[in-house]
N, C-alpha and C positions, 0 to 999 in steps of 0.2 A: 372499350374499357377493359383494362387488364384484369384477368381473373384473380381473385384473392386466394392466397395459399393458406390452407388451414394451419393453425399453430402460430401464425404471424399476424401482426397488425398491418405489415406492409408499408410502414411509414417511418421515415427518419425525421427527427426534429433538427433543423439546421439554423444555427444562430450565429450572426456576425456581430461581434461586440463593437466594431468600428462604426458601422452604419446603423446598428440597432435593428437591422432587418431580421425578421423571424419567418422561416419558411417550413412548411410541412411537405416533405418530398416523398413521392412514391419510390419504393426500392425496386430495382430491376428484378423480376421474378427469377430470371436466370441466375442472378447472384444469390438469391435466397436458397435455391435448390442446390447450387454448387459450392457455396461457402458456408452454409448451414446457419451461422449466427455467432454472436460473441466474438472471439478472436478471429475466426475465419472471415466473417463478413467485415469486421472492422479493418483488417489488413487489406482486403480488397478495396474498400472505400478509401483507405489511406493511399494505396497505390494510384487509384483514379485521380486523387487530388494532387499528388506530388510527382507523377511520372514525367510530366513536362517541366518540372521545376527542380532539377537536380541541384544539390547544394543548398536547399532551403534551410534557413536558420531555424533550429528547433525552438528557439525563443523568439522567433519573429511572428508576425501576425498571420502568415500563410500556413503555419503548421497547425493542422487540425488536432483538437483534443476530443476524443470520442469515448463516450460511455455506452458500451454495447452489451445487451442482454441476449442470452441464447433462447432458442424457441421453447424450452421447457420452463424458463424463468417465469414465475407467476402462477405456474401450475403446481400441484401437490407432490410430484416426485421428489424423494429425498435428495439432498445435495445438488439441486439444480438451480439454486438461487444466485449463482455467481454472476458478477458483473466484470467485464473485461474493459480496462481502460487502454485504448490504443492510441499511439502518437509516435512521432519521431523523437527518439531519445536525445536529451541534451548531455547525457553522461557517458556516451560511447564514442569511439573514434577508431578508424583503421590506422595501420602503420603509415600508409601513404595514400594520398588522394589529391586530385587536382582541385577539389572543392574545400573551401575553408570550413564549412560546416558539415562535412561528411560524418554520418553517424548511422546507427541501426534503428530498427523498429522496436518499440517498447509495447508489450502487451501484458500489462500487469493486472492480476486477477484478485478480486476481493469478494468476500461473503457478505452476509447481512440481508438487508431488505430493499436496497436501492434499485437493483435491477427489476425485481418483481413489480415495484411501484411504478417504475418507468413504463413497464408494459401495461399496467392497469390504466395509466394515463393515455394510452393509445399509441405508444411509440416503441419500435424495436431497437432504437438507438438515438443518441443525442450527439451531434457534431457541433463543436464550438470553434470558431475561427476569429481572427482579429484581436485587438487589444482595446479595452475600455480606457477612456481618458482618466478615469478615477476608479477606485475600488467599487465593485458591483457584486451582486449575487443574482442568480437566475431562479425565478419563481415559476413553477409549472404546476398547474392545477387543472388536469384534463386539457381542454382546449385553450384555457387561459395561460398565456406564457408572457412573462414580463421580465425586463432587466431592471433591477432595483438598486438603489444606493446602498453601499456597504462600508462607507468611510468610517462609521463609528465602530465597526468590527475589526478594522485592519489593525494588526499588531496583537490581537488576542490569541492566546493559546487555545488549542482545540477543546480542552476540557471545559473551560469557562465559556468559550464560544458556543459549544453544544447546548449548554443551559440557556444562554441568552437568546440563541437563535430560535429555540422552541417558543419562548415568550414572544419574540418578534413575529413569528408566523401565527401564533395564537391557536395552534391546532397540533397536538402531538402525533396526529396521523401522518404528517409530512415525514418523508425520509430524505436525509441530506448527506451530501459529500462536501468536504471542505478542506482547506489547507491551514497550516499553522504559520508561525513566523519564519520557519525554515523555507517554506515555499514562497512566501512574500519576499524573502531575502535572496531568492534564486540559488539556494544550495542545490547543487547538481543532483543529489540523491534525495531530495525532499519528496515526500509521498502525499497521497490523497487519503484522508481519513473518512471513515463511514461509521457512524454510531460510536464515536469516542475512541474505539480501539481496533476496529477492523481497517485494514489498509490496502490500497493499491500501491504497494511499496516499491516495486522494482522499476528501474529505468528513468527515474526523475519525473514522474507524472506530475508531482506537486510543484516542481520547478516550472514546468510548462504552464500549469494552471496559474501560478504566480505571475508569470510573464504576461499573462492576459489581464492582469488586475482583477481576476475572478476569485473571490473569497469562497464562495459556496454555490451549490446547486440544491434546491429543494423541490421535491416532486410529490404529488399526491394524485391518485387516479381512482376511478370508479368502474372501469370497464375490464374486459379480459378478451384475449384472442379466442377464436373458436376452435373446438376439437373436431377433427374429421370423423372419427368413429368412436363414440363414447364407450361402447361395449369393450372393444379391444384396448382402449386407453385404460379403463378401470381394471381390466384383467392384468395388464402389464404393471399398473400402479400397485396392485395388491401383491404381486410377485416381488416387486422391489421392496415393499414395506416388510414383507415376511423375511426376506434376506437380512434386513437391518436388525432383526430380532436375534440373530445368531450371536450368542454371548462369546463364542470362541473367536469370532472374527471382530466383532465390534464392541465387546464388553469393556475392554480396557480403554478404548477411546471415549466411551460414554462415561466411564468412571473417572478417568484422569486426563482426558483431552490429549493434545499432542505432547504434553509434558511426559507422557509415557515413553516417548521416543528418546528422551535424554539418557536414561540409564541403559536402555536397550542398545542404542547405537554406540554409546561409550563402551559397553561390554563387548561389542563386535569389533571395536578398534577403528571405527570409521567416523568418529566425531571430529569437529573442528576444535582443536585445543592448541593454545599458545600460537596463534596465528597460523593454524593448520599444520604446525610442526609435529604435533602428536595426534593420536587418534583416540586415546583413552584419557578421560579426566578422573584422576584418582579420588577426587572429592565430590564426584557427581551426586552422591547420596545426600549431600547437604542442600542441593537445589532441585532434587528430583521429586518423585511423586509423594512419598511419605511426608516430608516436611511441608511441601506445598499444600497438601490436602488439609493440614492443620490450620492453614490460614484462609482457605477458600470459604466464602460465605454464600456463593450461589453459582449456578451454571447458566450459560446463555446459549440459545440456539439461533441459527440462521432460519430464514423462512422455510417452514414446512420440513425441517430436518429433525429427526428424532434423536440425534446423537448428543446435542447440546455440549459440544466439545470445548467451548470457550469457558474458562473458569475465572472468577473474580475473587480476589483475596484481600484481607486486611492485615497489615503488619502490626506486630506487637513486640514489646521488649527489645527495641532498637532505637537508634537516633532517628529513625524514620517511622516511629510508631504512629498509628492512626491513618496511614496512607491506604487508600482503597483503590485498587486498579486490577486490570486483567493480567493474568500470567502467573508464572512464566509458561510460555509455550515452547515448542521445540526450537523454533528459529531464534526467539528472543533469549531463551535460557542458554542456548549454545553461544550465540554471538556476543551477548553482553555478560555471559557467565563463563562458561568453559573456555571460550576462545581468548578471554582476558585473564583466565585463572582466578576468577572471582567466585568464591564459594559462599559468600554471605548472601543468603536468600533475600533478606530485606533490602540489601544494597542492590541486588539485581533488579528487584521490583521497582525500586526508586529510579534506577537508570532507565527501565522500560517506560515508566510513567513520564519522565522528563522527555524522552525521545518522542513518545506519542504526542505529548502536549505541544512540542515544537513542530510535529509533523515530519519526522525523519524516518527514512528507511532503516530499520534497525539492523538488517543484514549488512548493508553497506557501511553503516556507522560502526558496527563492531569490527568489521574488516579494517577500516581506517585506523581505529584506535589500537587494534592488535598489531598492525604493521608498525605503527609508531612506537609501541612498547618494545617490539623486537629491534627496531633501529636504535632505540635508546639503550637496550641491553648490550648491543654489539658496539656501542660507543661511536656510532656513525652520526649521531646527533646528541646535543647536550640540552641542559635545562634552558639555556639562552634561546636555542632554536625553538623550544617549546614555550617560550614566553613565561618562564618561571614555574611551569607545571612539571613536577617530578613524576613523570608517567612511568610507573613500574607495574609488573605483573601483580594482579590481585588488589590493586589500590582503588577502592571505590571512590574516594573523594577526588582523586586525580581524574578518574574516568568521568565523573559528573561535571567537573570543571571543563574538561575537553568538550563534552557535549554542548555546554553553554556557549563556548567559544565558536564551535562549528555552526550552530544554529544562527548566531549573530554575525558570522563571518568576521570575527574580531581576531586580529593578530594571527597566530598560527592557524586559527580556525578558518581563515580565508582560503589558505592553500589547501587545508584538510577538507574543505567543503567541496573540492573538486575530485577527491578520491585518491586511491593508492597509486594509480598510474602517474598522476601529476606530482604526488609526493616523491615517488621514486625518481622521476626526472629531475626534480630539484635537489634531492639528497645525493644522488649518484652513488659512487663507491660500491657498486655491485648490488645496491638495495633492490634493483628490479628482480633479483633472483628470489626474493621472498615477498614480492608484491603480488598478492593473489587476486588476479582479475582476468577477464577476457574482454579485450577491446576497451578497457577502462572500467568495466562493470564487475 
């Protein structure tokens, strides 16, 4: 019998959506010691699955979708609750390859409570392969694991789905990850949402999940991995907690979240502005900390983290009055604000809400819209190319309409759903010079 390594459950939950087979597999102790957990272990497992299948279609049944928690996940150390979603990306490609589906690895990271709960249920990771014949969700309650019908949820935005799914499960203790319509429609940069607004955003994880007809994963557990040396663990834990009390280092993050990065990085001249053309947003104070704090109604924390850096606000005195949603954060305020020259805070929050509801990666989304705005400004494309959307810098309404089209893959949204690399290849005329991407991402 393999000796159990402290800090780990030593088990991967393996689910095949084609056959419905559910296995609980022991993890090689060598892999646990050498690849630690989360991203490292996930990439090793991905390599093991695909090393003999070069050119595997990212949207095919053989591509594994993995939810991997690190060895501290589920324990009290601050900032250790992250979950890494590892898969082969549908949104990247090299310049040349002999394989039609050549792409890179995606290891998208999200906070929240999902990773700790997966560990409480007895698993260090979840690996999903295959494709269900119809929409399903995965139910995990300790040793009870079931594939359940999700047809009634297909097509729902993440906001409403989150509310309905809690009623379906009948227990608010469940922690869930899910996709929105963008993932269902196989938008290449669709994301996986956790707790309404935390996202595994990068690399098209939601697109892979949608390709498997998997709407959601719900997990609840009652156990916990063992600690090897409680005395040393508690000493290290206390040291970490004390460091998080330092107001000089963590004070602004606790007070303002990552929104604090907007004005700071703009002031340094290293912000993404006007499709990365500029580094300073001259109107950043309109979407920065001070106006945002006036709208915030509460702070959110990830599991056992004392920072509570996620802020939720309510808009007033605008066409979007009454909207309650998280943000802006650094990434969302930059890519749907400064990068598009939008200084209307309520408009930025509306765009963030719609993107989250569709389940879109906001970084890639803002990159696509910014690229199209620059192409329109340079007269490389016209309103006809944009299906009647007069996409100009700072235009909130045009931005919202483009988000709707992309999520639905309707008209120009179909091409735009593939990212700036595909757009530049279609537009030509030297547009690749301002298409900001690495291998399509």
